C-alpha positions in Angstrom: 13.7 1.9 4.9 17.1 2.2 5.2 16.3 4.3 8.5 20.1 3.8 9.6 21.5 4.5 6.1 19.5 7.9 5.8 20.5 9.1 9.8 23.9 8.1 8.8 23.8 10.3 5.3 21.4 13.1 6.9 24.4 13.7 10.0 27.0 13.7 7.4 25.5 15.8 5.5 23.9 18.4 8.0 25.1 17.3 10.8 21.5 16.5 12.7 18.0 14.8 11.7 15.5 13.7 13.3 13.4 9.8 13.2 10.1 10.2 13.7 8.3 7.1 14.8 4.5 6.0 15.0 4.6 5.4 19.3 1.3 4.5 19.5 -1.7 3.9 16.4 -5.9 4.4 18.0 -8.9 3.8 15.7 -8.4 4.7 11.8 -5.1 5.7 11.1 -2.8 6.4 8.1 0.1 3.8 9.4 0.9 1.4 11.8 2.9 1.2 15.3 6.2 1.3 14.6 6.2 3.5 11.0 9.2 5.7 10.6 10.3 8.7 8.5 14.4 10.6 8.8 13.6 14.4 9.0 16.4 17.0 8.3 16.5 20.7 9.3 15.6 21.4 5.1 12.3 19.3 5.7 13.7 16.8 3.4 12.8 13.6 4.5 13.0 9.9 4.0 10.2 7.5 4.8 6.2 8.2 5.9 4.1 7.8 8.2 0.9 8.3 6.1 0.9 11.4 4.0 -1.4 14.0 4.7 -1.7 16.9 7.1 -0.3 14.6 10.0 2.8 13.9 8.2 3.2 17.9 7.3 3.0 19.1 10.7 5.2 16.2 11.7 8.1 17.2 9.3 7.8 20.9 10.2 8.0 19.6 14.1 10.8 17.0 13.3 12.7 20.0 11.3 12.8 22.8 14.0 13.9 20.2 16.7 16.3 19.1 14.0 17.1 22.6 13.4 18.4 23.1 17.0 20.9 20.5 16.6 19.9 19.4 20.4 20.0 15.6 21.4 16.4 15.2 22.4 13.6 12.8 22.7 9.6 13.6 22.9 6.3 11.9 22.4 3.4 14.5 20.5 0.0 13.3 20.7 -2.8 14.0 17.8 -6.4 13.7 17.3 -6.5 13.0 13.8 -10.2 14.8 13.4 -10.4 17.1 16.2 -6.8 18.4 15.9 -6.0 18.1 11.8 -9.4 18.0 10.3 -8.6 14.5 8.9 -11.2 12.7 8.3 -9.8 9.7 9.5 -11.0 9.5 13.0 -7.9 7.9 14.9 -5.3 8.7 17.2 -1.4 9.3 16.9 1.2 9.3 18.9 4.4 10.5 17.5 7.9 10.0 19.0 10.8 12.5 17.7 14.1 12.0 18.4 17.1 14.7 17.6 19.9 12.6 16.2 23.3 14.8 16.3 27.0 14.4 15.2 27.8 12.7 18.6 25.4 9.9 17.5 27.3 8.8 14.6 29.2 5.9 15.4 26.1 4.3 16.8 24.2 5.5 13.5 27.2 3.7 11.6 27.4 0.6 13.4 23.3 0.2 13.3 23.5 1.2 9.5 25.7 -1.5 8.5 23.3 -3.9 11.1 20.3 -2.9 9.0 22.2 -3.3 5.4 22.9 -7.3 6.6 18.6 -7.7 5.9 18.1 -9.6 8.9 15.7 -7.5 11.9 17.1 -6.4 15.0 15.7 -4.5 18.0 17.6 -2.7 20.7 17.1 -1.3 24.1 17.8 1.8 25.1 17.2 3.8 28.5 15.0 7.3 28.3 16.3 9.8 30.5 16.0 13.3 31.1 14.5 13.6 27.6 17.4 11.6 25.9 17.9 8.4 24.7 20.6 6.6 25.8 23.0 4.4 23.4 21.1 1.3 22.1 21.7 -2.1 23.1 21.0 -4.9 20.5 18.3 -6.9 21.7 18.8 -10.6 21.2 14.9 -11.4 20.7 12.7 -9.5 18.3 9.5 -7.9 20.3 6.1 -8.8 19.0 5.7 -5.0 18.3 7.9 -2.4 16.6 8.2 0.2 19.3 7.3 0.6 22.7 8.0 2.4 25.9 8.4 0.3 29.3 8.6 0.8 32.6 11.6 -1.7 34.4 11.0 -2.1 37.9 13.9 -3.7 38.6 15.7 -0.2 37.9 13.7 1.8 38.4 14.1 3.0 34.4 12.3 3.8 31.4 13.2 1.1 28.6 12.2 2.3 24.6 12.4 -1.0 22.9 12.4 -0.7 19.1 12.4 -2.9 16.1 13.9 -2.4 12.4 14.4 -4.0 9.3 11.9 -6.1 8.4 11.9 -10.2 7.5 11.4 -10.5 3.7 9.7 -13.6 2.8 12.1 -15.4 0.1 10.1 -16.3 -2.9 11.4 -18.9 -5.8 10.5 -17.1 -8.7 10.8 -20.0 -11.9 10.5 -18.3 -15.6 11.6 -15.5 -16.7 9.0 -15.0 -19.6 6.7 -12.0 -20.0 5.0 -12.7 -16.9 7.9 -13.2 -15.1 9.8 -10.1 -16.0 6.6 -8.1 -15.0 6.4 -10.0 -11.8 10.0 -9.1 -10.7 8.8 -5.5 -11.3 5.8 -5.7 -9.2 7.6 -7.5 -6.4 10.7 -4.6 -6.1 9.2 -2.7 -3.5 7.5 -5.4 -1.5 8.5 -7.8 2.0 10.0 -10.3 -0.6 13.5 -11.8 -0.8 13.4 -12.8 -4.3 15.5 -15.4 -5.8 14.6 -15.6 -10.3 15.8 -18.8 -12.0 15.6 -20.0 -15.7 17.9 -21.9 -17.8 17.9 -19.2 -20.3 20.6 -16.9 -19.4 19.4 -14.7 -22.5 16.1 -14.5 -21.2 17.1 -12.0 -18.0 17.0 -8.8 -18.3 20.5 -6.9 -17.2 19.6 -4.9 -14.5 17.2 -5.9 -11.4 15.7 -4.7 -8.4 17.6 -4.7 -5.2 15.7 -7.6 -3.7 16.4 -10.2 -6.8 18.8 -12.7 -7.0 19.6 -14.3 -10.6 20.0 -18.0 -11.2 20.8 -19.5 -14.5 20.9 -23.2 -14.0 20.4 -26.2 -16.7 18.3 -28.1 -14.3 16.0 -25.4 -12.4 14.8 -27.8 -9.6 18.0 -28.5 -8.1 18.0 -24.8 -6.9 15.4 -25.9 -4.1 17.3 -28.1 -2.2 18.9 -25.0 -0.8 15.4 -23.0 -0.2 14.9 -22.4 3.0 12.1 -23.4 5.4 8.6 -21.4 4.9 9.4 -20.2 1.6 7.2 -19.2 -1.4 8.0 -21.1 -4.4 6.4 -20.3 -7.9 6.8 -22.0 -10.7 5.6 -20.1 -14.2 8.5 -21.3 -16.8 8.3 -22.2 -20.7 8.0 -25.8 -19.9 4.7 -27.3 -18.4 6.6 -30.6 -17.8 9.2 -28.1 -16.0 6.5 -26.6 -13.8 5.4 -30.4 -13.2 8.4 -31.5 -12.4 9.5 -28.3 -9.8 5.7 -28.8 -8.3 6.5 -32.2 -7.6 9.9 -31.3 -5.7 8.4 -28.7 -3.7 5.9 -30.2 -2.4 7.5 -33.3 -1.5 10.2 -30.9 0.3 6.6 -30.0 2.4 8.6 -27.2 4.0 7.6 -24.4 2.1 4.3 -22.3 2.6 3.3 -21.4 -0.4 3.5 -23.7 -3.7 2.0 -21.9 -6.5 2.1 -22.8 -10.7 0.8 -20.2 -13.3 -2.1 -21.8 -15.2 -5.7 -22.4 -15.6 -8.4 -24.4 -13.9 -7.7 -27.4 -16.8 -4.0 -27.2 -16.2 -4.8 -27.5 -12.2 -6.9 -30.7 -13.3 -3.7 -32.3 -15.1 -1.0 -31.7 -13.0 -3.6 -33.4 -10.0 -3.6 -36.6 -12.0 0.1 -36.1 -12.7 1.2 -35.9 -9.1 -1.3 -38.6 -8.1 0.5 -41.0 -10.3 4.3 -40.0 -9.4 3.0 -41.1 -5.6 1.8 -37.8 -4.1 -1.0 -37.6 -1.7 -4.4 -35.6 -1.9 -3.7 -33.9 1.2 -0.5 -33.0 -0.5 -1.3 -31.6 -4.2 -4.5 -29.8 -2.5 -2.0 -27.4 -0.8 -0.9 -26.5 -4.4 -2.2 -23.4 -5.7 -3.2 -22.8 -9.2 -4.4 -21.1 -10.5 -2.1 -18.2 -9.2 -3.1 -14.4 -8.4 -6.8 -13.2 -7.5 -9.8 -14.1 -9.7 -10.9 -10.8 -9.5 -8.6 -9.4 -12.4 -9.6 -10.6 -15.7 -6.9 -9.1 -18.0 -4.5 -11.4 -19.9 -1.8 -8.8 -19.9 1.2 -9.8 -18.3 1.5 -6.7 -16.2 -2.1 -7.1 -14.8 -1.7 -11.0 -14.1 2.0 -10.1 -12.7 -0.3 -7.2 -10.2 -2.9 -9.9 -9.3 -0.3 -12.6 -8.0 1.8 -9.7 -6.2 -2.1 -9.0 -4.1 -2.5 -12.7 -3.7 1.7 -13.4 -2.1 1.9 -10.4 -0.5 -1.7 -11.4 1.4 -0.6 -15.0 1.8 2.8 -14.0 3.2 0.5 -11.2 5.9 -1.6 -14.2 6.7 1.3 -16.8 7.0 3.6 -13.9 9.6 -0.2 -13.8 11.7 -0.1 -17.3 11.9 3.3 -17.8 13.2 3.3 -15.2 15.8 0.0 -16.7 16.9 1.7 -20.4 17.2 4.8 -18.9 18.7 2.7 -17.7 21.6 4.9 -14.1 21.1 5.1 -12.1 24.0 3.1 -9.0 24.2 4.6 -5.7 24.7 2.5 -3.2 25.8 2.9 0.1 23.9 3.5 3.5 25.5 -0.1 4.8 27.2 -2.0 1.5 26.3 
């Protein structure tokens, strides 16, 4: 969600709004730490902190605070069962911050940074129930929201992360499944490069996270694909699929290399790639068939749904492995 973009729009249209953030989530909760929504005084909102009674009550409180039009920051702790009658059983702490016209310039600055597509974090001081000026932090924290005590300055800091890292995904092929997959990926955290040699196969408008590339030799695009990208081949030609897989695997810098097809296609590709000189260990990293096996339908939209689920699972697992490998410093959320 464009948090700061929506804040700018609200400040320009109504003069004040509230930013609601999940500051702590314990047990079974609708959303995770750092989930956000922006609420104006008329209870219009963007984003979600989980729906249900929790979100309804949060919208009411945030709208009332926005109508007061006074810069403020406060926390609300809610037990979903005893307080709201929800069956989740967890406990949530919400941070509600009211922003007014005086925050517009800063909101515009952060909105521009947010629009760049690169995640960033901010650090600000919390004093007298107000959030101070947000300073851009050079390193992303391991949590999307935290309140810390700075013993050196005897101040309370609010550390926030905005934006999300979108996995670069290179999809080769604009056939029926390719078109369906692009639509399935539209709301998901992927930055998609869509490649085909046939310009007439591409639809006119595409989702905002998609860049179309029409090139006579699709495999040349791999040279510019970044470290950790996902590569998925689903072209009209098995020979082209094989060439894409061979080049992608040999580069050895991609987090996923997959090709649409059957177990028979995988066996044939394994033999052909081995004859090209690729090692067994390298070939074993190729995913084929792609998607999740529980979906049996051959409808393009159903196949695309299964592939999207598989890619999302792989993306989350890869992020977790990367974070563990880097040994990121833990920032303890407020109240833990």
